[in-house]
ZALO-711364 format. One record per residue (C-alpha): residue number from 1; x, y, z. Coordinates in steps of 0.5 Angstrom, whole numbers, plus 2048, in hexadecimal, padded with zeros to 3 digits. Layout:
<sites>
    n   c1   c2   c3
  NUM    X    Y    Z
...
</sites>
This chain:
<sites>
    n   c1   c2   c3
    1  82C  8CC  990
    2  828  8C6  98D
    3  829  8BF  990
    4  827  8B9  98C
    5  822  8B5  990
    6  823  8AE  992
    7  81E  8A9  98F
    8  81B  8A4  994
    9  81C  89D  992
   10  815  89D  98F
   11  816  8A3  98B
   12  81D  8A0  988
   13  819  89A  986
   14  814  89E  982
   15  819  8A2  97F
   16  81D  89D  97C
   17  825  89C  97C
   18  826  8A2  979
   19  824  8A6  97F
   20  828  8A2  984
   21  82E  8A2  980
   22  82F  8A9  97C
   23  836  8A8  97B
   24  835  8A1  977
   25  834  8A4  970
   26  83B  8A8  971
   27  83F  8A2  973
   28  83D  89E  96C
   29  841  8A3  968
   30  848  8A1  96A
   31  846  89A  969
   32  843  89C  962
   33  84A  89F  961
   34  84E  899  963
   35  84A  895  95F
   36  84B  899  959
   37  852  89A  95A
   38  853  892  95A
   39  84F  891  954
   40  853  896  950
   41  859  893  953
   42  856  88C  950
   43  855  88F  949
   44  85C  892  949
   45  85F  88B  94B
   46  85B  887  946
   47  85C  88C  940
   48  864  88C  942
   49  863  884  941
   50  85F  884  93B
   51  865  889  938
   52  86A  885  93A
   53  867  87F  937
   54  866  882  930
   55  86E  884  930
   56  870  87D  933
   57  86C  879  92E
   58  86F  87D  928
   59  876  87E  92A
   60  876  876  92A
   61  873  876  924
   62  878  87B  921
   63  87E  877  924
   64  87B  870  921
   65  87B  874  91A
   66  883  874  91A
   67  883  86C  919
   68  87F  86C  912
   69  885  86A  90D
   70  882  86E  907
   71  885  874  905
   72  880  87A  906
   73  87A  876  908
   74  87D  877  90F
   75  87D  87E  90F
   76  876  87E  90C
   77  873  87A  912
   78  877  87E  917
   79  874  884  914
   80  86D  881  914
   81  86E  87F  91B
   82  870  886  91D
   83  86B  88A  91A
   84  866  885  91D
   85  869  887  924
   86  867  88E  922
   87  860  88C  920
   88  85F  888  926
   89  861  88E  92B
   90  85D  893  927
   91  857  88F  928
   92  858  88E  92F
   93  859  896  930
   94  853  897  92B
   95  857  89A  926
   96  856  89A  91E
   97  85C  896  91B
   98  860  899  916
   99  864  894  912
  100  868  899  90E
  101  86A  89D  914
  102  86C  897  918
  103  870  894  912
  104  874  89B  912
  105  875  89B  919
  106  878  894  919
  107  87D  896  914
  108  87F  89C  917
  109  880  899  91E
  110  883  893  91B
  111  888  898  918
  112  88A  89B  91F
  113  88C  894  922
  114  88E  890  91C
  115  895  893  91A
  116  897  894  922
  117  895  88D  923
  118  89A  88A  91E
  119  89F  88F  91F
  120  89E  893  918
  121  8A1  88D  915
  122  8A0  889  90F
  123  89C  885  913
  124  897  88A  914
  125  895  88A  90D
  126  88E  886  90B
  127  891  884  904
  128  897  881  907
  129  893  87E  90D
  130  88F  87B  907
  131  895  879  903
  132  898  875  909
  133  891  872  90B
  134  891  86F  904
  135  898  86B  905
  136  896  864  907
  137  898  862  90E
  138  89C  868  910
  139  896  86D  90F
  140  891  86A  913
  141  895  869  919
  142  898  870  919
  143  891  873  918
  144  88E  86E  91E
  145  894  871  923
  146  892  878  922
  147  88B  87A  91E
  148  886  877  923
  149  889  87B  929
  150  889  881  925
  151  882  880  922
  152  880  87F  929
  153  883  885  92C
  154  880  88A  926
  155  879  887  927
  156  879  888  92E
  157  87C  88F  92E
  158  877  891  928
  159  871  88E  92C
  160  873  892  933
  161  874  899  92E
  162  86D  898  92B
  163  869  896  932
  164  86C  89C  935
  165  86A  8A0  92F
  166  863  89D  92F
  167  862  89D  937
  168  863  8A5  937
  169  85E  8A6  932
  170  862  8A6  92C
  171  860  8A3  925
  172  864  8A1  91E
  173  863  8A8  91C
  174  866  8AB  922
  175  86C  8A6  922
  176  873  8A9  921
  177  879  8A5  921
  178  87D  8AA  922
  179  87A  8AC  929
  180  87B  8A4  92B
  181  881  8A2  929
  182  885  8A3  92F
  183  87F  89F  933
  184  880  89A  92D
  185  887  899  92E
  186  886  898  936
  187  881  893  935
  188  885  88F  92F
  189  88C  88F  934
  190  888  88D  93A
  191  888  886  936
  192  88D  887  931
  193  891  880  930
  194  88C  87C  934
  195  889  876  932
  196  881  877  930
  197  87F  873  936
  198  883  879  93B
  199  880  87E  936
  200  879  87B  937
  201  87A  87B  93F
  202  87B  882  93F
  203  875  884  93B
</sites>
């Protein structure tokens, strides 16, 4: 049996702190692990805050586009806002932006909620909405009552879907609207019918 020799005070001083406390280096590992976990948690929180800010900013802009009184111009502005949302999310996650795929995805996802939102009635027709909006006084008022909330809810859900897709390693090339339809509808219904401010708070 080998026994460890006890050092005299003089020998300990000459050998340094490592000899006096052989376990000192082993106690540093848990401390480093805790620090690493804390750092990862802080990065995750910062990432979530950044993504929520991107979505919140764009859903408010989308809601604001509904007040534009010029027919077709409102939709053009809305499309630009939603495409920029996808561009900013792609930039955040380091994904190459593809506007063509983004436009197609927006159109496909819109078709999954627009009819249900308006009960499949004539009001669900973009052509009818534009005609209605062109009517002095009545059209703009009706548009202000419904369109901002719809734009906000749709943009909120769009942002949530793409944020989840990019966070899991996906790209525009691997995005399949059919696979995210249920999640998209779930997010859309979370804020459906609520004000843009309420949707922004949920983002």
